[in-house]
N, C-alpha and C positions, 0 to 999 in steps of 0.2 A: 360665634367663634371668637375665641382668645386673640389678644392684638398678638403679631407676629411681624417681626421686623428683621430686618437684614444689612449688614454691612460687608461689601463685596470687594475688597481690593484686588488688584491686579499685581501680582508678584515680579514687576518689572523694575521697580527701583525701590526706594526708601518711603515711607509713610509720609504723605505730604500735610501740611499743617492743614489744608482744606479737607483732606480725608479726615484727620483727627478731628475736625469739628462736624462732619456728618455723622461720625462713629458716634461722638458724643452726644449729638441730636436723637439718633436711633436709642443710644444705650439708656437717655432719660426718659424718651417715650415708653420704653419697653417695661422699665423699671415703675414709672408713674402705675401704668395699666397692669403691674402683674403678670405681663407678659413674657415673650420669648425672643431675645437677640439672637439670631443665627450669623454665624461668620463664614461666607462662603469665598471659596479662592476662585477666581476667574483667572486660571491659568491657560487658555487656549492659545495665547500666542507663545508657541511653543520656542520661537527664537530668542525672547526677550524674558521669559519667565524663569527663575532659577529657585532652588531650595534656600539659597542664602537670603534673596530678597524676602521669602516669605517668612522665614524665621526672624529677619529683620522687623518687619510688620507687625508679625504676633508679638515680639520683643517690645515695640514701642508700645503697642496697644496695653500691654500688662504693664508698662511702666507707668502710663496714663490712669491706671485702675480701672480699665473699661474690661469686663469680663464680660464671657458672651454664655449662652446657655447650650449651643449646638453647634459642632465645627469639626474642621479636621484634627483637630488634637484631642477632643473631649467625644465627638460621636454625636449620635442621634440617631432617632427613627426614620427621620427622611433624608437620610445621607445617601451615597458619599456626598462630602461638601467640597471636593475638588472638581473643576468642571472638566479636568482631564481625565478622571473616573466615571464620568458620565455619558462618555461619547457614543455608548450603545445606546442611551436612552434617547439622544438626540437623533439618531439614525430612525430610531422606532417612530418616534412621533414625526418626523419628516415623511417617511414612508407613508405613515397613515394619512397624512394630509395630502399627499399624491394620490393614493386611493381614492380620496373624495373629492379630486380635481380641484382642490383648493391650491396647491402647488404642482410644480411639473418638472422634469427634468430639462437644464440648460446645456447646450454643448457648445457655447461661442467661446471662441479663446479671449484671451485677455487682450492682445492683439485686436481681435476684432472689435471688441467692445471700446477699446481706445479711439480707432478710427471713426466710430460711429458717436462717441463721446464729444469729439473733436468736431465733426461735422454737423452735430445739433447746437453746438455752443456757437459756429459761426454763423448759422441759422438763426442765431437768437432764441433758441427753443431750449426747454428745461433739458438737463444732460439724462434725463430717465431711460432707463432700458426700453428698447422699441418693441419689446414682447414677440420676437419673432419667432423665439422657440415655443410658444404658449400654444401654439396651433399645430404643431408638427405631429402628421400621420405617423403611425406604426413604422411605414416603410422608411419613412425619412430620419426616423431615430435610429432605426436598425442601421442604416446606413453610415449614421454617424457613429455608431458603436463599431462597425467594421474598419472604419477609418482610423479607429484607436482614441477617440476623443473621449475624455473623461468628462462626467456630468456634474455639474453643480445641480442644487436643487433651488428654486425661487417660487417665491410666493406670488400667487395671482391675485393682485390686490384690486378690490372691488370698487367700482366706481361711486364714491359717497363719501358724506363728509364724515368727520369724528369729531366729536366733543369731549372734553375732559373737564372735570370739576377739581381742580387742582386747591389743595388745602392752603396753599400760599398765595398762589396767584389769581385764584378765582378761577370764572370760566374762560378756558382757551379752545377755539375751533381751528381745526385743521382741515382745510379745504380740500375736496376731490381734485386728484391730479397733482398734488403737491409731493407723493411719493410715488415713483415707480415699481416697477415688480420687482424684489428686491431678494437676493441670495439668502437661504437659511442654511443651508450645506454648503462649504466650499468642495470644489471637484476632488481635493486631497480628504474629504469626509469631515474634516472639522467645522464646528458650527462659527456663526458669526456672532457678532455680541448681542444683539438683540434678540435673535432666536434663542440662543443658551439662557438668556437672562429670563424671558418669557417662560419659557418651559420650566427652568428652576424655581422661578416665583410661585408659579402655579403648584409645582408638585410639591413644595416647602411651605404650601400655603400661607402665603406672605400676605399680610391683611393690608400694610402699609408700605408704601414705598418713598423714604427720607433721603431725597438724595439732591447734589447741587444741580443749578440751573442749566449747567452744560448738556446735562441728558434730557432737556424737554423735546427736544428735535429727535429723540429716539422714541418718545412716547406713541406717536401715531402708530408706529410699527408694532409696538408691544400691544396696543388695544387691539389692531388687526389681529393678532395671533391669539389673544386672549378670545378673541370674537370667535376665531376658528377652533379653537380648543372646545367652544360650548362652555366656558367658566367666567363668572363674573372678575374683571380686573381687580386689583388692589386700589386702595387710596392712594393718590400721589401728593407729595409735598416736595415742590422744587425751590431749595433754598438758594439765596442770592450767591454771586460768586465773592472770593476774597480776593482784592484787587491791590496791585503795586500803588505806589503813592502817584503814577501818572495814570490809573485807573487802566491799566492793562490786566490782564488775567494774570496771576500769580502761577507761574508754570513750573513743573516738576524737571522741565529739560533745561529750561533756560535760568540759571542760577542756583541749582540745586541747593547750594550750601546755606542759602537764604530761607528756603522753605521746608526743609526737611526736619521733621521732629528729631530724628536723631542728633542732629547738629546742633538744636537747643538745648538737648540733654547734656549733650558734651561739653556745652559751654557754661553748664552751672544754673539752668533754668528749672523751676521746679514743677512737675507735672501740675500739680493744682491751680499753678497760678498761668500755665501755658493754657488749659483748658477754661480757667476763670475768663480769660482774655477773648480766647477764640470764641467763646460761646454767644459773647456779645457784640460779634461780629455779624450782624443779621437779626438777631434776637434781641427784643426789647421786654427787660422784666416787668413793665408797666408803672415804674419808678424812675427815681434817678441815681439807683444804687450802680456802682462802676467795677464793684467786686462783689460776688456772690459763691457762697459756699455751695458745695454738691448737694447740701441738705435744702439751702435755700433754694438752688434750681429746681430740684423736685418736686417743690411746691409750685414755683412759680412758672415753670416750662408748659408752653402749650403751642401748638403747630401755628395757631390763629395770631401769635406774637412774633412768628417769624416774619421779617421784612421782604419785600420784592426787590429792593435796590441793592446793587452791590456795595460793599464796606471796604474802605482802604484800609490795609495792614499797616500798622506805625510801628516799628520796632521800638520806639521810644517810650510810647504808652505800654507794650509788654513789658518792659524794663522796669517802669513804676509800677505794675501790678506785682511783678516778682521781687520788687524792692519790700512792699507793703506785705509781702507773707514773711519776708526774712525779718523784717524789723518788729513783727508782734509774735517770732517764734521764741519758745523756751531754747536753752543751750542744750537741753537733752533731744529737742526736736531738732535743731539744727546740726548737731553731733549725727543723730540716726539718718538725716537725710544726706549728708556727706559719707558716711559709711556704706550706705546703701548703693551709692555710685560707686565707691571706691570696689565694694565687692561683685560689682556687675562685669567686671573684665574681662570674664570667661565668654561675656554674650555680647561685647561691643568693644570698641575702641575706648582705651583709657580716657577718662576726662581731661581736658587740657592742664589743668591744675591739680592734678592728681598727684605726680611726683614732689612737686614743693611743699604742698599739705604734709605729706606723710614725713618728708625731711622734717618739718617744723615739729611734729606731734611725737618723733619717735622716743622720746624717754619722759613723756608728760603724763601724770597721771590722769585717767579719764575725766574725773570731777573738774581738774583744772582746765582742761578744754571745753567742757561746757560753760565756765565761768567765764573764760576767754571769749568765747563766742557772744556770750550774752552782753558782753562789754562790747564788741565791735558791732555785733548786729546792727547798729543805725547805720552804719557806713556800707553795708554791704547792697549791693544791687544782683549780682548772682551769685552763686558759690564759688564761681571763678575768684572773686574778691576776696574770698578767706585768706588763700595763705598770706598776701599783701598786708591784709589788715592785722592778721595774727604776728607778723613778721615783729614789731616793733614790742611785741608784749612778751615775746618767746625767744627771741633772739638778740643778740647784742649788735649795738648800731655805732658806726662811724661817722662822726658828725662830717667827715670830707664827703659823705654819701646822703647829708642830708637832704631834702628838698630845698632848691634855690630860695623859697619863701622863709624858710625855717632857719638857713645860713643867715639872711637878711635879720630876720629877728635877733639872732645871736650877735650880729654885728652890729647893732644899733647901741645907743649910749646908754648905758646901765645895766645892760645884760648880763656883765659877768657879776655883777654885784648882787642882781637878783638869784642867780643860780647858786652862788656861794652863801647867801643869807639862809635860802631856802633849805640847801643840804644841811646847815647846821641846827636849822629848825625840826627837819626829819629827824636827824640823828638824837634830839633831845626829846622825843616825843616818849612819853610813858605807856601809851596804847597805839598800836599801830591799825587804825580804823579810820573810815573814809571821812567822817565826820571830823575828827581831830586832823588829819591831813589839810581839810578844809581850812579849819581854825588856824592851823600854822601858816598857810599861804596867805590868809587875810591880814595876821599879824605882819608878815615880812613886807608886805605892801603897805601897812601904815606905818611901820617904823622907818621904811626907805622914803616914803612919800611918794609911793608908785602905784598906779591902778589900772583897770583897763587891760590893754593890749599890751601895753608895756611890763606889765606885772605876768600878766596869763601866757603871752606867747613865747617869750623866752623859756620859761618852765615847761611848757609843750614841747617846744622843739629841742630841747635837752631831752625831755623824757621819749618824744617818739619820731623826732625828724620831721616833724610836720608841724603846721598852725592850726589845723582842724583836727576834731575826732571827738572821742567818746568826753566824759565829764573827768575832770582832769584827777579829783581826789577817787574816784573809783577805778581809774586805771593804776594811779600811782600805788593804792592800795594793792592790787593784783600783781604790780611788776615785784613788789616786795621793798622792803627799807633799804637794804645792803645795794640792790641794782640801782635804784633810783638815784641813791647819794652818788654813788659810782658814775651814773650819768651825768649829772648834775656836775661833778667836778671836771669831768672830760669836756661837758660844754662850756665850762668856766674856763677852763685851758684854752680851747679853742677860741674863744672869744677873747682872750687877753692877745693871744698870738695874733689873730686876724688884725687887732687894732694895732699893734705895734708895726706889723708888716705896711698898715694902709698909712701910716706916718713917714 
C-alpha cells in the first residue's frame, strides 16, 4: 500500500507552532515517499469549532507552503473530510460493534459517573468505569429507556496487554487494566476523539500516523479499535513536545500570542524560516547544519532521526534563522515577500508594519525599492524592521530625532568639520559611484588628519541618524548627491549649534 499520512487539526483556534511542525513532518514524509497527505478537520467539538478557525488554519498552512492531496477544500475519494459530515459513519460502526458484543449501550448519567469516580479516587483505585452497564439484561435496558435515559456507547475493553512499535520511541507496552471501558459515542450521538480518529484513519487508509507525544496515551484505545475492526493499525511515530523555556508544554490556551503561527506571520517572519526552525525542534539532520532548505530536508528527513526528548522553543534562535534568510535574499525576493503579506489583507489581520511601509514607498519606483532593500537587508531581523531601516534612505531626517549615539557623534570635536569637508568633496565628484564616494571620504580623512570612528561616525550619523548600518559609500550612492549634501550641511549646522549651546 502506498504511503498515506494525515494532518488532522481541530478548528477551535489558530494553528499552533507545534501543529505546524507536525504538519511539516507529515508533508515531508508524504512527499519523500510519493505518498498522499490527507487534511482532515476534526470538528466534533461543536461548541468551540468555527468556520473562521478552519479558514485560519488552512490559510496558515497555505502560507507555510504545505499543500495536501485530499481535504475539505479539494475533495478526494475517501471523504468527506470534516468529521461533522461523517456522523452517520460513526453511528454505523458503533452499532456494528454493539451487534458483535464488542461494545454496549451505557445509561449512566454524568452525575452518577462523577460520584463513582470520586469514590474510586478516595479508595485509591483507578477511576475507570466500573462496567455496570456491560452486563445489563434486556429488561434492565428497557427500564432505563422507559425512564427516558439516553445511552452512550462504550467499548468493552478486553483484559490484555497492548504493544506498540513506535517509529520514534521504540517498543511501548500498555498493560492490561490501564484503560477502562471507554465511550465511543456520547449520548448526544457525537463521537469521542479516539473513536472518530480510529474510524477515520481506518476508512481513509492511513498508513502512518505522525503526531505529537501528547497523543501517545490515546494510542492503546486506538489499537483496541483497530483490532475490533479487524484491520491492521497504521505505524505510529510520536514526536517530542515543543517546550517553553521552563520546559512546560507550549499551550495554545496559555499565551496564544506566543505560539500561534499567524502571530509570527503578522510580525514579519518568513514561512521558510519558521519551518526551518521548527523542524529542527526534535529532528536531527545527521550533521551540524542549523538551517536546511526544503530540498535539503526532503533528502535528510527520516522518522528514525526524530528524537524522543522535548525541545525548548527559543524565540531568539528563531529570530536568528529569520535574519539569515533576510540577509541572503535579493531585493526582488524581499520585495516579493513583503508584497505577498500586504496582498493577504483580505485573509488575515494586516501585518503590524504594513501602514508604515506603504507610506514610505508610495511614490518610489519598484527598482529603487529593491535596491533599497538590498542595502538594508543586513540590518533586518524580521520584515517588521523594513520600514525603520528604509526610513533613513527614503525619508528626510531631522537631527533632533537622531539616535542618542548619533547625536553624541555629531557633538564630538571635529564632527562639523568632517561633515563640511565631505559635503564639499561630494559636490566636486565627477562620477556618482560608490567607489568614488569611498575615495572622497578617505581623502577627507587624510586632509583633516582624522580616521576611524572620528571620521566615519559623524558622516554616518549625518546621513542616517545612526552610528551603525550598511556600508557608507553604498548607501550614500543610493541616497543621491543632493540629498547627501543637504543632510551633511544640516548635521554641520546642528553640530555648530550644539557646540555653542554647550559653551
